[in-house]
Every structure is written in C-alpha cells, then in structure tokens.
N, C-alpha and C positions, 0 to 999 in steps of 0.2 A: 436772711432778709429781715430786716426788723418793718414788722408792721407799725405804720402812721395810721389812727384812726382818728381821720377829723369829726367831733362831736361838737359842733358849734350850732347854731339853728336858732329861729328867733320868735317857736314855736308857732307858726299864724297859719301854715296851710292843712291844717288838721284843726284847726280852733270849730267848737270848745275842749274838745278832746284833751289837744296838748293844749299849752302855754308858757309864755317867754322863760319861764322860771321851771318850767318843767315836759320840755319839747318832746316829740313825735320819738326820739331813740329811746327815751326812756320808757314807753308805753308794750307792753305786752298784745301785741296788736293781732298778733299771727299764730302765738304758739303760747305756751307757759314761759316763754324769756322773750324779753323786751329785743327790739331791733340793737339794739348795740349790742348785747350778750351774742345775738346772732351771727354777727360780725364777726364776732370773736370765735365764734368753738366752730367754724365753717373751715376757721386758718387748720385747725389743730391738728390732721396730717400733714400739711408741710413742711421744711426745715424753715424755722422760722425762729427768731428771740424774742424775747418778753417783747410786748408792743410799747408804742407811743403816744398818747392819749392826750390831743390838744382839742384844749375843750376853754367854757366861760367861766368865770371865775366861782359864780354863783353855780355852777353844777356839779363840785369839785364833788363834793360830797355823795351826790344822788351816780359817779361814776366808778368812784372806789367802793360803796355798795354794790353796783352791780357789776362789779370783778367780784369784789368777796360773795359774788351770791352765785358765783359759778366758778370759784377757787383758780379765777387765777388772778395776776398781778403785771402791772405796770413796769418797764422799766422806768419809766420818769411818765407825771400826768402833768401836760405842761397849759399852764393858766395862761388867757388871753388877755390884756387889761383892754383891749376893747377890741371888736370885730374889724378887722382889716379883710376881709374875706379870703381867697385857701392861697394864694403866693407867699404872702406874709407868713401865717400859719406854715406852711409846708419850710417854708424857710428856716424860720424858729427850730421846726423838728429836726432838718439836716443837719443847722449847725449843733444842738444840743447831738447826734447820731454820731458827727464826727469827735465827739469828744473823746468818744470808747473807740470810735475807729473810722481811721480815713477812707476806708477804702468801702466803705458801710452800700448796703444796697436797701432800699426803702421800699414798702410797698402802701401805697396810698390809698385808703379807704374811706368813703363814706360812713359813718355808722347807722346812716338809715336808711339801707338797701336788702330790698330782698331778692334772695339766687336760689334756684330751686335744683339745679345739676350741679352740685358740689367734684362730682369727680370731671367733668369738663372745665370747673374752673378750676383746678389741682394742674391739670395738663397745662392749661393756660396759661399760669402764672411763674411755673415752670420752668417754659418756655420764655416768658417774658422775662425771666432772674437772667436766663443766658444768654438775651439779648442788652440788657441792662450791663453785665460785666465788659460786654463789646461796645457800650460804651452811649448806646440808644437813650434816651429817655420815653419809655414803651406808656402808652396809655393804649387801654384795653375799649373795644366798639364791638354794639351787642346790636349783633342779625339781626335788622327790623321783622319783625312778624304780621304788622299793622302801619298803615299808613299813620300815624301816630304824629299828633301838632302842636304837644307839650315837651318833644326832645327836642336838643340839638342835633344836626347830623354833621359826622363828619367825613370826606367821600377816599377813599383809599385810592391809592396813586401803586408802585411797581412793588409787585414782590418780590421779600427781602428773601424769606425762607417760608415755606406752609403757610399758614394763613396770618403770618406778619406781613403788614403792608408800610412802603413810605403812605405819610400823610399826604395827600393833594391838595383837600382844602376842610376848612370846617364851615361849616353853613349853621346861621341862625334859625332859632323854632320857625318853622315853614307854615304856610297858608295848607290849606286840603289839597288842592289840586297838587302844590309841589310835591308835596309830603308824600302822594300816590303814583308820581312820575319818579320819587327816590327809590320808593320800594322796587319796581318796578323795574328800574336801571341794577336794581344788586349791587351798587359800585357805593353804595349808601349805608354808611354804620351807625347809629344811637352812637353817640356821646356820652358816656358812663361816669367821668368824674375818677374814676380808677386808673393808677398810674404807677410803675415799676423801676426807677429807675437808682447810678450810684449816687448819691449827698452830691457829689464834689460835683461830676457832672451839671448835677440840676443847679448849682449854685452858679458854677461857669457858666451856665446856657442863661441865669437869669442874669449876671453881672451886668451882661453885654447891653440890655433893653432896660435892666431896671436896676443900676448898681448900688441908689440910695438903701432899694430894699434892703438887699448884699449885707450894707451896713450894717442900719438899722436894726436889724436880727439880730447877726451876730452880739451888735452891744446889748442889747436888751438879754441873750443868755449870757453873755460874759456877765452881767451886773444882775444878775438873776440870783432870788432869795429863796431858799430853800424852806418850807413851814410844810410839815408834818416829813408827808410823801409826794408834796403838789412840788412844783417848779414854778414862780409866780416873777414871770417876764420884766423885766424892769420897763415900768409904765412909759418912761418920758422919751424912751427909745425909741420902741415898741409905738408907741404912735403917732411917732414920724412919717411912719411905712404909710405908702400911698394904697387904696382900700381898692386891693384888682385881682381876677383870677388865676391861676394857672396856664388857665387857654391863652387870655389875653397876654401877658406878662410875658411869657414863653412858648408857649407848643405852637403859636401862629407864625412865630419869628424861627424858631433853629432849626436849623438840617440835621437835629440829632435825632425827629421826629419818628416812630413809627406807631403803626396801631397794628393792636392784635385783636382779631375776628372771634368773639366770644360767643357758642352756639348754646345759652341760655335762655330761660327763664326767666326777667330779670326786672323790676320797676322800682322806683325810686319812692313810690307811697307820696307824690306831690301833690296829690291830691282828694278828697274820701270819690270821686270816680276810680282814681287809681287802689286806693285799695278795695271799694267793692270787687274791681277783678280781681285780684287776689287770694280774695276770701270765697268759702265755700257756700252754695246757696243750697236754698232747696228748692222745689218741682215746680214753684212759680220764680225761680230769679233772683226771690229775694235769702238776701243774707243777714243774719236776726244776730246778735249775742244780748243777753238780760231778759226778763221777763217782758213778756210783747207777745200778743195777740194780732195777728196778720189776718182779719177777714177781708177777701176778696182783692185782696193785694197782688201786684206783684212787681217785681224788677226793683226791689227798695234795698237801700241799705240803712240797717233800724240797731241803735247802738240803745239800750238803757242804762238806766241804774238803779238808781234801791225803788222808783215807784212803776209802776202798773204803766205799758206803753201797749194803745190800742190803733189799729191803724182799719180804714173802711173802704173797698174806692179806690184807693189809691192809689200813682205807678209811675216810679223812676221818678222817690225821692229820696233823700236822707235824710233822717232821722236822728239827730244824736242829743242822749239827756246825760248831765252831768249835773252835783249837786246847786250849782248857780248861775246856769245858763241854757237854755235849751236853743238849738239849730233841727231849724225845719227848712232845707232846700230842694229845689230842682236839682238832681242826679248832676243834669245835662250843662248845668252853672256851679259845679262847684269850682269851678278857678277861680272865679272872681270870689272867693270867700277873703280875700286883701282885702278890699269893697265897706266888707263889715267892720275887718280888724282896721283898718284907717280910722274909724270913726270912733273905736271904741277907744285906740290909741290916743286921738285926737280930746275926746273926752275925760282921758286920764282914766280911764274905769279900771279896778282892780281886777277883772276877769280877763284882762290879758294878760296878766303877771301871772298869775298861779289860780291854782282851785281851793276851794275853797277849805281841802284838806291840804296841808305845804307841813311839805320836808325836813328835817332838819337832818344833821348830820345823830341826833340821839333819839331819832324817831320823827314823832310826827304829831299834828295837831289840827283836830277841824273845830272850824266855829261853828258852833249849832246857830248862835240867836246876838245880836248886840241893839244896843240902845244907845242913846244919849249919852248916860253915864253908869251903863251896867255891859258886860259883854259875858259870855260863857263858852269855854273850849271842852274838847274832853281831847286830853294829851295824852301818847301811849309815849311809853320809854322803854327802849331796845330794856334786854338784860346785860348788865355792867354795864349801864354807858349812863353818863352826869350830867344833867342843865351845868349852864356858869354860875358860878357865883355871881351874884347880881343885886341892883336893888331900883326901885322904881321913884319918881319923885311926884309921880301923879296922883299914883292910884295904888290901893289894894288889894290882896288876892285871900280868894277861902278855897284851901283845895280838900278834895272827899275823897277817899281811894276807895273805888270801886272793884281793882284786881287787885292782885300781888301786892309788895309790901315796898315801902316806900322810906330810904331815909331823909328828913331834911332837916336841912342847915335853918335855924330862925336863929340870929342873931349870935348869941355864945353856944346857945343851946342846940343840941342832935338829937332829934325825934324819931322813933321807926312807928311806921306807923301802919296799919293793915288794914285789911277789906272794914268799909264801912265807919272808919276812922278818920277823923277831918282835923286840920290844923290852919287858924286865920293869923295872915302874913300883914300887919300896917303899911300902912304907907312909908317909906323909907329907910324899911330895915331890912338889912343883908340877910339874901335865903340863898336855898340850891335847893336842886330836886335830883336823888340819885335810887336806883335800882339795883339791889343787891342781890334780887332774886335770879332763878331761872328762867323763868316766865316774863312775858312786856307788864311793863304796869301800867293800868289807867288809873286818870283820875278828872276827876270834873272839876275844874278852875271858875270861880265865880270871880270876877274881877270887877269893881267898882271904881268910881272918881273923876274925876274932871277930864283926863283926856288916856286914852286908851290905844294909842299907839304903839307898833311897833318900835318905835325910835325909842320909845321912854324905856330905854333897856340900857343900866351902866353895868359892866361885866367885867368885874372885878379879878376876874380870872375863870379860863375858859378851857379844855379840855382840846378844842379841836382849832386854836388859834385863830379866835376871832376878836377882831377890835371890838 
C-alpha cells in the first residue's frame, strides 16, 4: 500500500494556536510528535511504501521538516497550487502513484486525526487492503461512542464479510435527537474520511461522475515540475478542477463502495471542545498546559504561552494564550470559532495567517516589536543552513550575534562573526547569512527604513527554490 497523507487545511478551527501558515497538523497537541507525524508513525508496522503527501505550497518546508524529524521520507510531496477539496487532491496522488505502479493501492489518511487503538487499526487496514484488491473502494467508519452532532454518518448496508459492509447511505451532520437515534440503531458509523482502494479503480469511478477532474488532474501531474523534493502541480490545469469532496464526487454514487467498521477511539480534533476531550485532565476536569494557576475552576481547557495565566471561579472555558492573540470562549461554543476567524479574514488581520514566530526552511524568526520605521526580530538559523542572497530597496539592517557563529556576506566581503559582534548592512547592499556551526545561530536584527514588509526582499540566489 502507498499511504496518501492529505495535509491541507486553513488553520481556522483551532485558532489562535493554529494559523493558515501553520495549521493544527503541525502542532504538538497530544504528544511530543505533531499530528502529522503521529499519522505516519502509527503505520510503521504495516506493509507500506514511502508515503505520498499532498499539501499546500506554503507548508512544503514544514512537511519536509516533520518528515526529517522522525527519520521518514516521502516518495513524493505534491504541492497543490490552490485548494480544491479532497477529490482533486486524491486524484492527483492516484495519477502520480500509477506512474510507478499501475496496480497501486492507496491508503488515504487525513494528517490531523488521532487514533488510540493501533492494533485494531492495523487489522482493519489489512482487511481493507484485501477488499481493495478485489475492486472495492473502502472507507473506514468509526463505531460511535456518543451521539455526536459534529460528524457525518454512514449507514451500513449488507454484510460483505466480517466488519465490512456495503454502504447504504451517507448522512449529513445530524441534530441532537437524530444523533441519539443513530447511536441507538447500531447501524450508523462516523464518517472518518479515511479510504483504501486501487488508484485505477478510484479514477475510473471518478471519471463516471466527474470526468473533467480526472482529465485536469492527469494534465496537472503530467506537466508538474520537480522542485527539490517537491512536485509542483501545473497551476493552470489543477485550478480548472471543481472544488468537491471525495464523498460527493465518488462515494455517494459508486456501486463499489464498502465501509469497514473500526472500533477505536478516534478524534478529528475539529474544535477546542474535542481537543479537551482527548487530553488528560486533573481532578477538577481541567486540562492545563503551560504556566497556569487554576483556583476554584473546573472543566476548562487552558493552554498558556510565555505568560502566567490565573483563573478564579470559572467553569467550562477555553483559554488559549499565544504571543499575539488570546482566545477566551465558552467551551460549548468552540464550534463557532469560525465567526471570529471570518471577521479577522475580512479585516485582513495578520493574526489569521501566521504566529509572531514565523517558520522558514532555514529556521525561524520572532518579530519582537515594530514601529513606523523600525522593526526588531530574533532570528534563529539551523546548523548548516543559509538564508538567500538578497537585497532590500527600502530598509537597512543591523545584525548582532547573541549565540553561535555567523558567516555574513556583505557585498564583496565575507565576514565571520562570533557572539556579541555585529554588522551594519546599508540599504541596497547584497547580503546573506549562514550558520557554519553545529548549534543554532541566534541574531538580533534591527531593521530601519521607509517600508519594512516581507515583500521587500529581492532574492538573487536561494538554496530552497524560492523566487
């Protein structure tokens, strides 16, 4: 099997901890590993090939770093030039897989789910693999533990074998009474969004309902450009695809659909409330991370940043503290976070895009403070990494090394700076920063000038393929 990891997302449902440029699958929410890494690690005992990852272009270096940190590698990291939902993303992965193996079987998994019973998952995946070889398009349904209204449901049909059934019907997210009826019936499973099928069978079924998606995704892969470890889909072809989910495009129409009942603790971490449900709690029902004093407080989710958070006499709250935004919400209203996010998008607030700390392929920077004509950043460069050779039209920069050793290109000079040494880079001069050492390099950068935007960077040479 070839795992296909769907790693898109807009970073809205767990705002402000997740952002558009750093969505929830790349955050260490439940363990020392990110949700993306957990998705891959739970497959390690299965008979699989290197995965295909489908992600947004903006997340490509985060994906690569997540793989590197668990000593993993992908057969391909496919970059979507635009979001078009799951059907086109999976179709592109299917075309790419069939270039190497016409009989490829794909195991399609979202990158941001949690599953606790790995042995049960492994057994079900192996059964699904056998069904896929027989020509079925298999989805995995979670046996419901509660009358949940935040998930779609799938009704089981006739038994194929064991825990595998024909699909009778798809049901949208229900109201509470209907969800309770679903739970009592025993015939309904949560729609997990996980699949197993032959790539060729999936494309043939997709072609029956949406031939244009098959055509455009095939063209986007054929015209794709290899860039370092990434495969850039052709933008013009891919953007012609309708934005549609695999359920609407294929599963609700095909006669080959099957559902494997999966008896595990599963969570798509779709809200702060669902995250609270997956975390350990103290004797008062509080789940707490960070520097927090919770006095006479119960059933709260509190995630602190670098500041002390104190609560007194509060119940059922979500309190999330980040460097540039704080969320305080009634936990029962956490599904409505989109209302806040929509306002931030309308007002074009930067807090919706990224954190104050911004990650780059060479490391990261933290915007400490910003004025009308000045900005201060703390820049951390990974060992062996180098920023692009660049220049600016509107700002000058002062660099002070606070940790490690820096190689600095300044015009025709190459300088070596140690801790407590500094350099001034006048407006317009060609410059670059490199860490030749074995420990992270940290510098303080002071920018001064008439315009301090990130788009005032003219890259003359870049190791990471950025224009």
